[in-house]
C-alpha positions as CSV (number, residue, x, y, z in Angstrom):
1,X,-39.0,-10.8,-6.2
2,X,-36.0,-9.1,-7.6
3,X,-36.7,-6.1,-4.9
4,X,-36.6,-8.6,-1.8
5,X,-33.7,-10.4,-3.3
6,X,-31.7,-7.7,-3.2
7,X,-32.5,-6.2,-0.1
8,X,-31.5,-9.8,1.9
9,X,-28.2,-9.7,-0.6
10,X,-27.2,-6.1,0.8
11,X,-27.7,-6.6,4.6
12,X,-25.8,-10.1,4.1
13,X,-23.1,-8.5,3.0
14,X,-23.3,-5.6,4.7
15,X,-23.3,-7.8,8.2
16,X,-20.4,-9.5,6.5
17,X,-18.9,-6.2,6.0
18,X,-19.1,-4.6,9.2
19,X,-16.7,-6.8,11.6
20,X,-14.0,-6.6,8.4
21,X,-14.0,-2.4,8.6
22,X,-12.4,-2.7,12.5
23,X,-11.8,0.4,14.5
24,X,-12.9,3.8,13.4
25,X,-11.5,7.4,13.8
26,X,-13.6,10.2,15.5
27,X,-13.5,12.9,12.6
28,X,-14.7,16.4,13.6
29,X,-16.6,18.0,10.8
30,X,-16.5,21.5,12.1
31,X,-12.8,21.0,12.3
32,X,-12.9,21.6,8.4
33,X,-14.4,24.8,8.6
34,X,-11.8,26.1,11.0
35,X,-8.9,24.9,8.9
36,X,-9.9,24.7,5.4
37,X,-9.0,21.2,5.2
38,X,-10.1,17.5,5.8
39,X,-6.5,16.2,5.9
40,X,-5.9,18.9,8.7
41,X,-8.6,18.4,10.5
42,X,-8.1,14.7,10.5
43,X,-4.5,15.4,11.9
44,X,-6.4,17.7,14.6
45,X,-9.0,15.3,15.5
46,X,-6.7,12.5,16.2
47,X,-4.5,14.7,18.3
48,X,-7.3,16.0,20.3
49,X,-8.2,12.0,20.4
50,X,-4.3,11.0,22.1
51,X,-4.6,14.4,24.1
52,X,-7.7,12.9,25.7
53,X,-6.6,9.5,26.1
54,X,-3.1,9.3,25.9
55,X,-1.2,7.5,28.8
56,X,0.6,9.9,31.5
57,X,-0.9,12.7,29.0
58,X,-1.9,14.7,32.3
59,X,1.7,14.2,33.7
60,X,3.4,15.4,30.7
61,X,1.0,18.6,30.2
62,X,-0.5,17.7,27.0
63,X,2.6,16.5,24.8
64,X,2.5,13.1,23.1
65,X,5.1,11.3,21.4
66,X,4.7,10.1,17.6
67,X,6.3,9.7,14.2
68,X,5.6,10.2,10.6
69,X,5.0,6.4,10.5
70,X,2.6,6.3,13.4
71,X,0.9,9.2,12.0
72,X,0.7,7.2,8.6
73,X,-0.4,4.1,10.5
74,X,-3.6,5.7,12.3
75,X,-4.1,8.1,9.9
76,X,-3.6,7.4,6.5
77,X,-1.7,10.6,5.8
78,X,1.9,10.3,4.2
79,X,4.8,12.1,4.8
80,X,4.3,14.3,2.5
81,X,0.2,15.2,3.4
82,X,1.1,15.1,7.3
83,X,3.6,18.1,6.7
84,X,1.0,20.2,5.0
85,X,-1.3,19.7,7.9
86,X,1.1,20.5,10.0
87,X,2.0,23.4,8.3
88,X,-1.9,24.8,8.1
89,X,-1.9,23.7,11.7
90,X,1.1,25.7,13.3
91,X,0.0,28.5,11.3
92,X,-3.4,28.7,13.0
93,X,-1.4,27.9,16.5
94,X,-3.7,25.1,17.3
95,X,-0.8,22.1,17.3
96,X,3.0,22.9,19.0
97,X,5.4,20.9,17.9
98,X,8.9,20.7,19.4
99,X,11.6,18.0,20.0
100,X,13.2,16.1,22.3
101,X,15.5,13.8,22.9
102,X,18.5,12.3,22.0
103,X,18.3,11.7,19.0
104,X,15.3,14.4,18.8
105,X,11.8,13.1,18.6
106,X,8.9,15.1,17.1
107,X,6.3,15.7,19.9
108,X,3.1,17.5,19.8
109,X,0.5,19.1,22.0
110,X,-2.6,21.1,21.3
111,X,-3.1,24.4,22.0
112,X,-6.7,24.0,23.8
113,X,-7.1,27.7,24.9
114,X,-6.7,28.7,21.0
115,X,-9.3,26.3,20.1
116,X,-11.9,27.3,22.1
117,X,-11.2,30.8,21.0
118,X,-11.7,30.1,17.3
119,X,-14.3,27.9,18.0
120,X,-16.4,29.6,20.6
121,X,-19.3,32.2,19.6
122,X,-17.9,35.3,18.5
123,X,-20.8,36.9,20.2
124,X,-19.6,35.3,23.9
125,X,-18.7,37.5,26.1
126,X,-16.3,34.9,27.9
127,X,-14.7,31.8,26.7
128,X,-14.7,28.8,28.7
129,X,-10.9,27.2,28.9
130,X,-11.5,23.3,27.6
131,X,-11.8,20.8,29.9
132,X,-10.8,17.4,27.8
133,X,-12.5,15.4,30.8
134,X,-16.4,17.2,30.1
135,X,-17.8,15.3,27.3
136,X,-20.8,18.2,27.2
137,X,-18.6,20.7,26.6
138,X,-16.1,19.1,24.0
139,X,-19.4,17.9,22.6
140,X,-20.7,21.1,21.9
141,X,-17.6,23.0,20.8
142,X,-16.7,20.2,18.1
143,X,-20.0,19.5,16.9
144,X,-20.7,16.3,15.2
145,X,-18.5,13.7,14.9
146,X,-18.1,11.5,11.9
147,X,-16.4,8.0,11.8
148,X,-13.9,7.3,9.3
149,X,-12.3,3.8,9.0
150,X,-8.3,3.8,8.3
151,X,-8.6,0.5,6.6
152,X,-10.6,2.0,3.3
153,X,-7.7,4.3,2.8
154,X,-5.4,1.9,2.8
155,X,-7.3,-0.1,-0.1
156,X,-8.0,2.9,-2.0
157,X,-4.5,4.9,-1.6
158,X,-6.5,8.3,-0.8
159,X,-7.6,9.6,2.5
160,X,-10.3,11.5,0.6
161,X,-11.8,8.7,-0.6
162,X,-11.5,6.9,2.5
163,X,-13.5,9.1,4.0
164,X,-16.3,9.3,1.1
165,X,-16.5,5.8,1.5
166,X,-16.8,5.6,5.1
167,X,-19.9,7.7,4.8
168,X,-21.2,6.1,2.1
169,X,-20.8,2.7,4.1
170,X,-22.9,4.7,6.4
171,X,-25.3,6.1,3.9
172,X,-25.8,2.3,2.6
173,X,-26.5,0.9,6.4
174,X,-29.0,3.5,7.6
175,X,-31.0,3.3,4.2
176,X,-30.7,-0.5,3.4
177,X,-34.3,-0.7,4.6
178,X,-35.6,1.8,2.8
179,X,-34.0,1.3,-0.8
180,X,-33.8,-2.8,-0.6
181,X,-31.2,-2.6,-3.5
182,X,-28.8,-0.3,-1.5
183,X,-28.6,2.7,-4.3
184,X,-29.5,6.5,-2.6
185,X,-28.9,9.8,-3.0
186,X,-26.6,12.6,-2.1
187,X,-26.2,15.8,-4.2
188,X,-22.7,17.4,-3.9
189,X,-23.6,20.4,-1.7
190,X,-25.2,17.8,0.6
191,X,-21.6,16.1,0.6
192,X,-20.1,19.3,1.3
193,X,-22.4,20.1,4.5
194,X,-21.6,16.5,5.7
195,X,-18.2,15.4,5.2
196,X,-16.6,19.5,4.2
197,X,-15.3,18.0,0.7
198,X,-15.0,20.4,-2.0
199,X,-16.6,19.0,-5.4
200,X,-13.3,18.6,-7.0
201,X,-12.5,16.4,-3.9
202,X,-15.3,14.7,-4.3
203,X,-15.0,14.2,-7.8
204,X,-11.3,13.0,-7.7
205,X,-12.6,10.8,-4.8
206,X,-15.3,9.2,-7.1
207,X,-13.2,8.5,-9.6
208,X,-10.7,6.5,-7.3
209,X,-13.8,4.7,-6.0
210,X,-15.4,3.9,-9.9
211,X,-11.4,2.9,-11.6
212,X,-11.3,-0.2,-7.9
213,X,-15.3,-1.1,-9.2
214,X,-16.1,0.3,-5.3
215,X,-19.1,2.1,-6.3
216,X,-21.4,2.1,-9.2
217,X,-23.4,5.5,-10.4
218,X,-26.4,6.0,-12.5
219,X,-28.7,8.9,-13.4
220,X,-32.8,8.4,-12.7
221,X,-35.4,11.1,-12.7
222,X,-36.1,14.2,-14.1
223,X,-34.3,16.3,-13.6
224,X,-31.5,13.4,-13.5
225,X,-30.8,12.5,-10.6
226,X,-27.2,10.6,-9.6
227,X,-27.6,7.1,-7.6
228,X,-24.6,5.9,-5.7
229,X,-24.2,2.1,-4.9
230,X,-21.7,0.3,-3.2
231,X,-20.0,-2.8,-4.4
232,X,-19.9,-4.4,-1.2
233,X,-19.1,-8.0,-3.0
234,X,-16.0,-5.8,-4.6
235,X,-15.6,-4.1,-1.1
236,X,-15.7,-7.2,0.7
237,X,-12.9,-8.8,-1.3
238,X,-10.5,-5.7,-0.7
239,X,-10.5,-5.8,2.6
240,X,-11.1,-9.7,3.3
241,X,-7.3,-9.6,1.6
242,X,-5.4,-8.9,4.9
243,X,-7.8,-11.5,7.0
244,X,-6.3,-14.4,5.0
245,X,-2.6,-13.5,5.6
246,X,-3.4,-13.1,8.9
247,X,-3.1,-9.6,9.5
248,X,-6.2,-8.2,10.2
249,X,-5.2,-6.3,13.6
250,X,-2.7,-4.0,11.4
251,X,-6.2,-2.4,10.0
252,X,-7.4,-1.6,13.5
253,X,-6.1,1.2,15.9
254,X,-5.1,0.2,19.7
255,X,-7.1,0.2,22.0
256,X,-7.1,3.3,24.5
257,X,-5.6,1.6,27.4
258,X,-2.4,0.8,25.6
259,X,-1.7,3.5,22.7
260,X,1.1,2.7,20.3
261,X,2.5,5.7,19.5
262,X,0.5,8.0,22.0
263,X,2.7,7.7,24.6
264,X,3.1,10.6,26.8
265,X,6.8,12.6,25.9
266,X,10.1,10.9,27.6
267,X,8.5,7.3,27.4
268,X,10.5,4.8,25.3
269,X,13.2,7.3,24.0
270,X,15.5,4.0,22.7
271,X,18.2,5.7,20.6
272,X,17.8,4.8,17.3
273,X,18.6,6.0,14.0
274,X,17.1,9.0,11.6
275,X,16.1,7.9,8.4
276,X,17.7,10.5,6.1
277,X,16.4,11.3,2.8
278,X,18.1,10.2,0.0
279,X,18.1,12.2,-3.9
280,X,16.4,10.5,-6.5
281,X,18.1,12.4,-9.5
282,X,19.5,10.0,-11.1
283,X,20.9,12.1,-13.8
284,X,24.7,12.2,-14.8
285,X,25.9,16.2,-13.9
286,X,29.2,15.3,-16.0
287,X,29.2,15.2,-19.4
288,X,29.8,11.7,-21.4
289,X,32.6,10.7,-22.4
290,X,33.4,9.8,-26.1
291,X,34.8,6.3,-25.0
292,X,32.0,4.8,-23.6
293,X,32.7,3.2,-20.0
294,X,30.4,2.2,-17.8
295,X,26.9,3.5,-18.1
296,X,23.7,3.6,-16.3
297,X,21.4,1.6,-16.9
298,X,18.7,4.0,-15.6
299,X,19.4,6.3,-18.6
300,X,16.0,7.4,-20.7
301,X,17.6,5.4,-23.9
302,X,18.2,2.2,-22.0
303,X,14.8,2.5,-20.6
304,X,13.1,2.5,-24.1
305,X,15.2,-0.1,-25.5
306,X,13.7,-2.3,-21.9
307,X,10.2,-0.7,-22.4
308,X,10.3,-2.1,-26.2
309,X,11.8,-5.3,-25.2
310,X,8.5,-5.6,-22.8
311,X,6.1,-4.8,-24.8
312,X,7.6,-7.2,-27.9
313,X,7.6,-9.9,-25.4
314,X,3.9,-9.3,-24.3
315,X,2.7,-9.2,-28.0
316,X,4.8,-12.2,-28.5
317,X,3.8,-14.5,-25.7
318,X,-0.1,-13.5,-25.4
319,X,-1.9,-16.7,-24.5
320,X,-5.3,-16.9,-26.2
321,X,-8.0,-15.7,-24.7
322,X,-9.9,-18.2,-22.2
323,X,-13.4,-19.8,-23.0
324,X,-16.5,-18.7,-21.1
325,X,-16.1,-22.1,-19.5
326,X,-12.6,-21.4,-18.4
327,X,-13.3,-17.8,-17.6
328,X,-14.2,-18.4,-14.2
329,X,-11.4,-20.6,-13.3
330,X,-8.6,-18.1,-14.5
331,X,-10.2,-15.3,-12.5
332,X,-10.2,-17.2,-9.5
333,X,-6.4,-18.3,-9.7
334,X,-5.6,-15.0,-10.3
335,X,-7.4,-13.1,-7.4
336,X,-5.9,-16.0,-5.2
337,X,-2.2,-15.3,-6.8
338,X,-3.2,-11.4,-6.1
339,X,-2.5,-10.5,-9.7
340,X,-1.3,-13.5,-11.4
341,X,2.2,-13.5,-12.3
342,X,2.7,-10.1,-11.0
343,X,5.7,-9.7,-8.6
344,X,4.8,-7.0,-6.4
345,X,7.2,-5.1,-3.9
346,X,7.6,-6.5,-0.6
347,X,6.7,-3.5,1.8
348,X,3.9,-3.4,0.3
349,X,0.3,-4.7,2.7
350,X,-2.1,-7.2,1.4
351,X,-4.6,-4.8,1.1
352,X,-2.4,-2.7,-1.3
353,X,-1.1,-5.5,-3.3
354,X,-5.1,-6.1,-4.2
355,X,-5.5,-2.5,-5.0
356,X,-2.3,-2.4,-7.0
357,X,-3.3,-5.2,-9.0
358,X,-6.6,-3.8,-9.9
359,X,-5.1,-0.5,-11.0
360,X,-2.0,-2.3,-13.0
361,X,-4.8,-3.9,-14.7
362,X,-5.5,-1.1,-17.4
363,X,-2.1,-1.4,-18.4
364,X,-1.0,-4.9,-18.4
365,X,1.9,-5.0,-20.6
366,X,3.7,-2.5,-18.8
367,X,2.2,-3.5,-15.2
368,X,5.5,-5.6,-14.4
369,X,7.6,-2.6,-15.3
370,X,5.8,-0.3,-13.3
371,X,5.6,-2.6,-10.0
372,X,9.5,-2.6,-10.6
373,X,9.9,1.2,-11.0
374,X,7.7,1.5,-7.3
375,X,9.4,-1.2,-5.7
376,X,12.6,0.6,-6.5
377,X,11.0,3.6,-5.4
378,X,9.9,2.4,-2.5
379,X,13.7,1.2,-1.2
380,X,15.0,4.7,-1.8
381,X,12.5,6.4,0.4
382,X,11.5,9.0,-2.6
383,X,7.9,8.2,-2.4
384,X,6.5,11.5,-0.9
385,X,2.7,9.9,-1.3
386,X,1.4,6.8,-0.7
387,X,2.3,3.6,-2.8
388,X,-0.7,3.6,-4.3
389,X,-0.9,7.0,-5.3
390,X,2.1,7.0,-6.8
391,X,1.4,3.8,-8.3
392,X,-1.6,5.5,-9.9
393,X,0.7,8.1,-11.2
394,X,2.8,6.1,-13.4
395,X,-0.3,4.2,-15.0
396,X,-1.4,7.4,-15.7
397,X,1.9,8.4,-17.5
398,X,1.9,4.8,-19.3
399,X,-1.2,5.9,-20.6
400,X,0.2,8.8,-22.4
401,X,3.1,7.3,-23.6
402,X,5.2,9.1,-21.1
403,X,6.3,6.1,-18.5
404,X,10.0,5.6,-18.4
405,X,11.3,3.0,-16.0
406,X,14.5,4.6,-13.9
407,X,14.8,2.4,-11.1
408,X,12.5,-0.3,-12.1
409,X,15.2,-1.5,-14.4
410,X,17.9,-2.6,-11.8
411,X,15.2,-4.3,-9.7
412,X,14.3,-6.4,-13.0
413,X,17.8,-6.8,-13.5
414,X,18.2,-8.3,-10.1
415,X,15.4,-10.3,-10.5
416,X,16.4,-12.2,-13.7
417,X,19.9,-12.5,-11.8
418,X,18.5,-14.5,-9.1
419,X,16.0,-16.4,-11.5
420,X,19.0,-17.9,-13.6
421,X,21.1,-18.7,-10.8
422,X,17.8,-20.6,-9.0
423,X,17.7,-22.2,-12.4
424,X,21.5,-23.3,-12.4
425,X,21.2,-24.4,-8.7
426,X,18.1,-26.5,-10.2
427,X,20.3,-27.8,-12.9
428,X,23.4,-28.5,-11.0
429,X,21.4,-30.3,-8.4
430,X,19.4,-32.5,-11.0
431,X,22.7,-33.5,-12.6
432,X,24.2,-34.2,-9.7
433,X,20.8,-36.7,-8.7
434,X,21.4,-38.2,-12.2
435,X,24.9,-39.2,-12.0
436,X,24.8,-40.3,-8.4
437,X,21.3,-42.4,-9.6
438,X,24.2,-43.9,-12.6
439,X,26.2,-44.7,-10.2
440,X,24.1,-47.1,-8.2
441,X,23.1,-48.9,-11.5
442,X,24.8,-52.3,-12.4
443,X,26.1,-51.2,-15.8
444,X,27.8,-48.4,-14.1
445,X,29.6,-50.9,-11.9
446,X,30.5,-53.2,-14.5
447,X,31.8,-50.8,-16.8
448,X,33.7,-49.3,-13.6
449,X,35.3,-53.2,-13.3
450,X,36.0,-53.8,-16.8
451,X,37.6,-50.4,-16.9
452,X,39.9,-51.7,-13.4
453,X,40.6,-55.1,-15.2
454,X,42.1,-53.4,-18.6
455,X,44.2,-50.7,-16.5
456,X,45.7,-54.0,-14.3
457,X,46.4,-55.7,-17.6
458,X,48.2,-52.6,-18.9
459,X,49.8,-52.5,-15.8
460,X,51.2,-55.9,-16.0
461,X,52.5,-55.8,-19.1
462,X,54.4,-52.5,-18.6
463,X,56.0,-54.5,-15.6
464,X,57.1,-57.2,-17.7
465,X,58.5,-55.1,-20.4
466,X,60.4,-53.3,-17.3
467,X,61.7,-56.5,-16.0
468,X,62.7,-58.5,-19.1
469,X,64.8,-55.0,-20.3
470,X,66.8,-55.6,-16.8
471,X,68.0,-58.8,-17.5
472,X,68.8,-58.3,-20.8
473,X,71.2,-55.4,-19.8
C-alpha cells in the first residue's frame, strides 16, 4: 500500500506545483553547441523571442530596448553573467549592440543572417535567410525547445540550478505514472545531451539543490545508479512564499501582447539618471596617525571584535532546545516569519528571503552578521552576482573562519540606534501616560490643593509682616 500512497501524493503535489511555476522561457538547446555557454544561449533565446514578439519590432528594423534589470528579471542572469554572455554573442557576431537616446539606452538586434549561416547544414549549397514569421523554418533551424522556469532560478540563486531543476520537474511529471515514488535516473551524459550542461556545472547545480533540500539522491543497483527525487513539498513551500506576500505576478513574464522592456527602440525614452558604479574598497590608502582620531569601524580589527562579540552573545544566551512536542510549533513559527528573529535586507524578494533563511541555518552564530553584510553590499550596488550567490560565498568564508564583516557593522549599528531610539520613545510615552494617570487621581488633586493652601499661608504671613514693618517706620 506504500507505493500507491506515494504515487497519489506525487501527483497531488505536481498539481499544486504547476500553477506556482508561472510562465516559462523558451530555451533552445541547440544554441549551446553554437555558443559553448548555457547562459549566453539563454540570453540569445530570449533575444530571439523579443525579435519575434516585440511590439513594433518590424518598424524598428529588429532593434529592441532592454536594460540590465529587465534582462535579469526575465532570464535570472546577474549583471556579471550578462556581461560575459553578451561578450560571447558579440564575438560570434550574433547580437548587435548600440546605445541610443539621451541618456544613452542599450538597444539590441539579433543578426538573423549570421545565425542562419552558423546553424545551417555545412553541406548545403545555399543558406536561406531567416523569416521570423516562418515557424517551420525556425523549428528546423533552432531545434527542440526546453522550458526554463524563471522562478526556479530566484529560489536557488543560480541560473544553472534553475535550468536543471526545470528539467527535473519535467522528468518527474512524465515519469509520475511509471514510477509512483517520483524517482528517475539520468546519467551525466544524458543531462548534457538534454540541457548542454557540463559535468562540472551539473555537480555545482546538484549541490545547490541538495543544500536547499529540494532534491534527494540515492544509489541503487549493480552497477550503482543515481536515482534523483524532487522534494515537492519543499519546492512548493519555497514557491508559495511570494503568493503569501501578494507578489505572484513578479514570477511571470508579461504577456506577449504588452511586453515589459521588450519594446522597440525610440519608445519610452524618458530621461533617467544612469546608475554609477561605486567602489567597494574600504581600505584607507593613507597610513594611520600616531594619535588615533576618527577611525573607520569597517577595519578588520573592529570587525574581529564584532564577530567575537556576536559569538559570545549567541553562546551565552543560547536557549534550551525545544522538546519533541514543541519542535513542530517552533519550526512552523520560524518558517512563517521567514527565519525567526533574523532581519533580512529590504531589497530581497520573498522567495530570496526564504532561500537565504535556508542557507544561513548552517552558521546560526553569524547569520545576522552575514545578512547585514549582504544588506550593506546591496545598498552600495557592489554585488556582481545574485544576492543569494553572494550570500553563499559569505557562508563559505564563515565556515573556514575567513568571514570578516565590513559594511555589515554599520548596518547593525544603525539598527541598534533605531532600536534604542524606539525604546527611548516608548519609555517616554509610558512615563507621560503614568504622569497623566497620576494627575487624574484624587490623591494627586488633594496633594495639589494642600500645597496651594500652604503657599497661600506663606504669602499671607509675608504680606502681614510687610504691613507691620511699614506702620513701624
